[in-house]
C-alpha positions, 0 to 999 in steps of 0.5 A: 323412651326410644324403645317405646317409640319404635314399638309404636306401629309405623302408621301411627308414627307416620301420622304423629311425625307427619302431623309435625311436618304438616304443621311446619309446611302449613305454617310456611304456606300460610306465611307465604300466602300472607306475604305474597297474597292469596292470589299466589297460593301456588307459589306459596305451595312450592315454597312450603314444599321446598323448605319442609322437604329437608325436615320431612326427609330427616324425620321420616328417615329416622323417626318413622321408618328407622332407615339405615340406607344410604341417605343420598339415594333415599333422599332422591327417592323421597324427592321422586315421591314428593314430586308426585305428591306435589303434583297431586297436591297442586291439582287438588288445590287448584280444583278446590280453589278454582272450581269449588271456590274453597278458601286457599287455607282450607283447600290446602288442608284438604289437599294435604290429607289426600296426599298423606295417604299417597305419600305414606305408601310411597315412602314405605314401599319405595323411598325407605323400602330397605328400612330395618 
């Protein structure tokens, strides 16, 4: 099974694992919006990014990029990637909600799609560059 998984192109593995990571993050975001109220959607976004980062790092490192690099250095690189990805997400979310009058749940779906491409490129070329 393991051999089959790693024969799959890393872009496809990224989409599959990213789908799982997105689901976790989106559930946290949605739960926070429900608990805090949708007016606090940016705080909900921060909470989702904080909690899902550990899961995302682990799954990307081992299941997508098969990296054997020093985990702490890679985690710091991932944090850098997430910082820029978070900024893009927050800006797109704000534009969609405030200017586009898009529902906060739908806006987050769209913002995540925009960030996924950016994140893949930075993970592959920067965070997990030395993957085996």
